[in-house]
C-alpha positions in Angstrom: 31.6 4.0 -13.2 32.4 0.4 -12.2 29.4 -1.9 -11.8 29.8 -5.2 -10.0 27.4 -7.8 -11.2 26.3 -10.2 -8.4 24.7 -13.6 -9.1 24.9 -16.0 -6.1 25.2 -19.7 -6.8 21.8 -21.4 -7.1 20.1 -18.3 -8.5 17.7 -19.5 -11.2 17.9 -17.8 -14.5 14.2 -17.2 -15.0 14.6 -14.0 -17.1 17.4 -11.9 -18.6 18.5 -9.9 -15.6 21.3 -9.6 -13.0 20.2 -10.5 -9.4 22.1 -7.6 -8.0 24.4 -4.8 -9.1 26.8 -3.0 -6.7 27.9 0.6 -7.6 29.1 3.5 -5.4 28.7 1.5 -2.2 25.1 0.6 -2.9 23.7 -2.8 -3.8 20.6 -2.8 -6.0 18.7 -6.1 -5.7 16.4 -7.2 -8.6 12.9 -8.2 -7.8 12.8 -11.4 -5.8 10.0 -13.9 -5.9 9.2 -17.2 -4.2 11.2 -19.6 -6.5 13.6 -22.4 -5.5 17.0 -23.0 -7.0 15.4 -24.7 -10.0 13.3 -21.7 -10.8 10.1 -23.4 -9.6 7.6 -21.4 -7.7 7.0 -22.7 -4.2 3.8 -22.7 -2.2 0.4 -21.4 -2.9 -0.2 -19.5 0.3 0.9 -15.9 0.7 2.9 -16.3 3.9 5.1 -19.1 2.5 5.6 -17.1 -0.7 6.6 -14.0 1.3 9.1 -15.9 3.5 10.7 -17.5 0.4 10.8 -14.1 -1.4 12.7 -12.5 1.5 14.9 -15.6 2.0 15.9 -15.2 -1.7 16.6 -11.5 -1.1 18.8 -12.3 1.9 20.8 -14.8 -0.2 21.5 -12.2 -2.9 22.5 -9.7 -0.3 24.9 -12.2 1.3 26.5 -12.8 -2.1 27.0 -9.0 -2.3 28.6 -8.8 1.2 25.5 -7.4 2.9 22.7 -8.6 5.2 19.1 -7.6 5.6 20.3 -5.1 8.2 22.1 -3.2 5.4 18.8 -2.6 3.5 18.0 1.1 3.3 15.0 0.9 1.0 12.5 -1.8 0.0 9.7 -1.9 -2.6 7.2 -4.8 -2.5 4.5 -5.6 -4.9 1.4 -7.5 -3.7 -1.4 -8.9 -5.9 -4.0 -8.7 -3.1 -4.5 -5.9 -0.7 -6.0 -8.5 1.7 -2.4 -9.9 2.2 -1.1 -6.6 3.6 -1.4 -7.6 7.2 0.3 -11.0 6.6 3.0 -9.1 4.6 3.7 -6.8 7.6 4.1 -9.9 9.9 6.6 -11.6 7.5 8.4 -8.3 6.8 9.1 -8.0 10.6 10.6 -11.5 10.6 13.3 -10.2 8.2 13.7 -6.5 9.2 13.8 -4.8 12.5 13.8 -1.2 13.8 14.9 1.1 12.5 13.2 -0.3 9.4 14.2 0.6 5.9 12.2 3.1 3.9 9.4 1.2 2.1 6.8 1.3 -0.6 4.1 -1.4 -0.9 2.3 -1.4 -4.2 -0.7 -3.3 -5.4 0.1 -4.8 -8.8 -0.6 -7.6 -11.2 2.5 -9.8 -11.2 3.8 -12.0 -14.0 3.7 -15.7 -13.3 0.7 -17.8 -12.4 0.0 -17.8 -8.7 2.6 -15.3 -7.9 1.4 -13.2 -4.9 4.5 -11.1 -4.0 7.7 -9.6 -5.5 10.2 -7.5 -3.6 13.3 -5.5 -4.5 15.7 -3.5 -2.3 18.7 -1.2 -2.1 21.4 -1.9 0.5 24.4 0.1 1.6 27.7 -1.8 2.0 29.5 -1.1 5.2 
């Protein structure tokens, strides 16, 4: 099995992981959070964090030769169930019908102030 490791330019090394791995026509994107190119978390409010998280996801997908339209499954972790409505609004800025399969999980995330983390699987065309 050949695995292609994908690390787009400007991806901060905040932990020992690969931003994405492509294998058998699928791209597995590691959990993305709201950090800038220097690894600094941006914004305190949920909506800004969510937008940055999905912007980072899109950048990893582009480096893998995909777009958000190629995502077939998405798992998102939220620290506060009260952010679910705002999450759905931001999610629809980045994905459109037919939407990917999805799981949304309430979790305690690593990193002070972190409100959202999201991972996905995309299919290369």
